[in-house]
C-alpha positions as CSV (number, residue, x, y, z in Angstrom):
1,X,268.2,-13.8,204.5
2,X,266.7,-16.9,206.0
3,X,268.4,-20.2,207.1
4,X,268.0,-23.4,205.0
5,X,267.3,-26.8,206.2
6,X,271.0,-27.6,206.1
7,X,271.9,-24.7,208.3
8,X,273.3,-22.6,205.5
9,X,272.0,-19.1,204.5
10,X,270.4,-18.5,201.1
11,X,271.3,-15.4,199.3
12,X,271.0,-13.9,195.7
13,X,273.9,-12.1,194.2
14,X,272.8,-9.4,191.9
15,X,274.9,-7.4,189.4
16,X,274.2,-4.7,186.8
17,X,275.1,-5.9,183.3
18,X,275.1,-3.2,180.7
19,X,273.5,-4.0,177.4
20,X,272.2,-7.4,178.4
21,X,270.0,-9.3,180.8
22,X,271.1,-10.9,184.1
23,X,269.7,-14.3,185.3
24,X,270.3,-14.3,189.1
25,X,271.3,-17.4,190.7
26,X,270.3,-18.3,194.2
27,X,272.9,-20.2,196.3
28,X,273.8,-21.0,199.8
29,X,276.8,-19.6,201.6
30,X,278.4,-22.9,201.7
31,X,278.3,-23.2,197.9
32,X,279.9,-21.0,195.3
33,X,277.7,-18.5,193.5
34,X,277.1,-19.2,189.8
35,X,275.9,-16.1,187.7
36,X,274.4,-16.5,184.3
37,X,274.4,-13.4,182.0
38,X,272.9,-12.7,178.6
39,X,274.3,-9.9,176.3
40,X,273.0,-9.0,172.8
41,X,275.5,-8.4,170.1
42,X,274.6,-7.5,166.5
43,X,272.8,-9.2,163.6
44,X,271.2,-12.0,165.6
45,X,274.3,-12.8,167.7
46,X,274.0,-13.1,171.5
47,X,276.5,-14.0,174.2
48,X,275.4,-16.2,177.2
49,X,277.9,-16.7,179.9
50,X,278.1,-18.5,183.2
51,X,280.8,-17.5,185.7
52,X,281.9,-19.0,189.0
53,X,283.7,-16.1,190.9
54,X,287.3,-16.9,191.8
55,X,287.6,-19.9,189.4
56,X,288.3,-20.6,185.8
57,X,285.2,-22.9,185.5
58,X,283.0,-20.4,183.5
59,X,281.6,-20.9,179.9
60,X,280.9,-18.4,177.2
61,X,278.4,-19.3,174.4
62,X,278.1,-17.2,171.3
63,X,274.9,-18.0,169.5
64,X,273.5,-17.0,166.2
65,X,269.8,-16.7,165.7
66,X,268.2,-16.8,162.2
67,X,264.7,-16.0,160.9
68,X,263.2,-16.6,157.4
69,X,261.5,-13.1,157.6
70,X,261.1,-9.9,159.5
71,X,259.1,-10.4,162.6
72,X,259.5,-14.2,162.5
73,X,260.8,-16.1,165.7
74,X,264.5,-16.5,165.6
75,X,266.0,-19.9,166.0
76,X,269.5,-20.9,167.1
77,X,271.4,-22.1,163.9
78,X,275.1,-21.7,165.2
79,X,277.1,-21.8,168.5
80,X,280.6,-21.3,169.5
81,X,281.5,-22.5,173.0
82,X,284.6,-21.3,175.0
83,X,285.7,-22.3,178.5
84,X,288.3,-24.2,180.4
85,X,288.0,-28.0,181.1
86,X,284.9,-28.3,178.8
87,X,283.2,-31.8,179.3
88,X,280.0,-33.3,178.0
89,X,278.4,-32.7,181.3
90,X,279.2,-29.1,181.2
91,X,277.9,-28.7,177.8
92,X,274.6,-30.3,178.7
93,X,274.0,-27.5,181.2
94,X,274.0,-24.8,178.5
95,X,270.2,-23.8,178.4
96,X,269.7,-23.4,174.6
97,X,266.0,-23.2,174.9
98,X,266.3,-20.5,177.5
99,X,268.8,-18.6,175.5
100,X,266.5,-18.6,172.5
101,X,263.5,-17.6,174.6
102,X,265.1,-14.8,176.2
103,X,266.5,-13.4,172.9
104,X,263.1,-13.6,171.2
105,X,261.2,-11.9,174.1
106,X,263.5,-8.9,173.9
107,X,262.0,-6.2,171.8
108,X,265.2,-4.7,170.9
109,X,266.8,-8.0,169.6
110,X,266.6,-8.8,165.8
111,X,267.7,-12.2,164.4
112,X,269.6,-12.3,161.3
113,X,267.0,-12.3,158.4
114,X,267.5,-14.6,155.5
115,X,269.0,-12.8,152.3
116,X,270.3,-9.8,154.2
117,X,273.9,-8.6,154.6
118,X,275.8,-10.3,157.5
119,X,277.5,-8.3,160.2
120,X,281.2,-8.7,160.5
121,X,280.6,-11.1,163.4
122,X,278.9,-13.5,161.2
123,X,281.4,-13.1,158.4
124,X,284.1,-13.9,160.8
125,X,282.5,-17.2,161.9
126,X,281.8,-18.0,158.3
127,X,285.5,-17.6,157.5
128,X,286.3,-20.0,160.3
129,X,283.9,-22.6,158.8
130,X,285.5,-22.1,155.4
131,X,289.0,-22.6,156.7
132,X,287.9,-25.7,158.7
133,X,286.3,-27.1,155.6
134,X,289.8,-26.8,153.9
135,X,291.3,-28.6,156.7
136,X,288.6,-31.3,156.5
137,X,289.2,-31.7,152.7
138,X,293.1,-32.1,153.3
139,X,292.5,-34.5,156.0
140,X,290.1,-36.6,153.9
141,X,292.8,-36.7,151.1
142,X,295.3,-37.8,153.8
143,X,293.1,-40.6,155.0
144,X,292.6,-41.8,151.5
145,X,296.2,-42.8,151.4
146,X,296.9,-46.2,153.1
147,X,298.6,-46.1,156.5
148,X,301.3,-48.5,157.3
149,X,300.1,-51.0,159.7
150,X,301.7,-50.8,163.1
151,X,304.0,-53.6,164.1
152,X,306.6,-54.4,166.8
153,X,309.7,-52.1,166.6
154,X,313.0,-53.6,165.6
155,X,314.9,-51.0,167.6
156,X,316.7,-49.5,164.8
157,X,315.0,-46.0,164.9
158,X,313.0,-45.3,168.1
159,X,312.0,-41.7,167.0
160,X,310.5,-43.0,163.7
161,X,308.6,-45.8,165.4
162,X,307.0,-43.6,168.0
163,X,306.2,-41.0,165.4
164,X,304.4,-43.9,163.6
165,X,302.7,-44.8,166.9
166,X,301.3,-41.2,167.0
167,X,300.0,-41.3,163.5
168,X,298.2,-44.6,164.1
169,X,296.8,-43.2,167.4
170,X,295.5,-40.0,165.8
171,X,294.1,-42.1,162.9
172,X,292.2,-44.7,165.1
173,X,291.0,-42.2,167.9
174,X,288.8,-40.6,165.2
175,X,286.6,-43.7,164.9
176,X,286.7,-45.4,168.2
177,X,287.6,-44.6,172.0
178,X,289.2,-48.1,172.2
179,X,292.3,-47.0,170.5
180,X,294.7,-49.3,172.4
181,X,292.6,-52.5,171.7
182,X,292.5,-51.6,167.9
183,X,296.2,-51.0,167.8
184,X,297.0,-54.0,169.8
185,X,295.1,-56.2,167.3
186,X,296.7,-54.5,164.5
187,X,300.3,-55.0,165.8
188,X,299.7,-58.4,167.4
189,X,300.7,-57.3,170.9
190,X,299.0,-56.9,174.3
191,X,297.0,-53.9,175.1
192,X,299.4,-53.0,177.8
193,X,302.2,-52.9,175.3
194,X,300.3,-50.3,173.3
195,X,299.7,-48.2,176.3
196,X,303.4,-48.1,176.9
197,X,304.1,-47.1,173.4
198,X,301.5,-44.3,173.5
199,X,302.9,-43.1,176.7
200,X,306.4,-43.0,175.2
201,X,305.1,-41.3,172.1
202,X,303.7,-38.6,174.5
203,X,307.0,-38.3,176.3
204,X,308.9,-37.6,173.0
205,X,306.4,-35.0,171.9
206,X,304.7,-36.9,169.1
207,X,301.4,-36.7,171.0
208,X,300.1,-34.1,173.4
209,X,299.8,-34.9,177.2
210,X,296.8,-37.0,178.1
211,X,294.0,-35.2,179.8
212,X,293.5,-36.4,183.4
213,X,290.7,-38.8,183.9
214,X,290.4,-39.7,180.1
215,X,291.6,-43.0,178.5
216,X,294.4,-43.2,176.0
């Protein structure tokens, strides 16, 4: 080991990872070590994961690679990402090009070939997509029904009002991040009033708790 310009000591942490490839991360003793691993599954599926020992900050990416014919280069056509506290910044660090390159340079890896039978892994993900499409169709039908515009409450039924706030919130948040502004204009009230309505709707359980650091 040799000291760096900041007085720390550089090291490489190496692990054996059965059935896959390991990308060794260099780090300094003052910084947590990040380890990336690549494992090959079946029928064009690979698992890339990043772990930070002693934390829950890791991420797992299941990627499906597809090729039109035998011997052709596989390209990523599907992803499933799992991890705690996923953010846009964390998703941007996923090295898709690297994953695709490593998979294609492994002589034992074989992408899914067009027209061939899928492995149960692929069939499972296809089932998830089919079920999701059913939900989307149901949601599209629900949206086709006009929503009652939000208005000031008259105090006669607080639970019904805050449930209406939750319905309006879920409807508007799908099209804009400025939910409070839209609902305030709709109800003819200040934005601060809508923030209080949403907070109360969360307290009553009609909306989930807000994620720290995010608006709404």
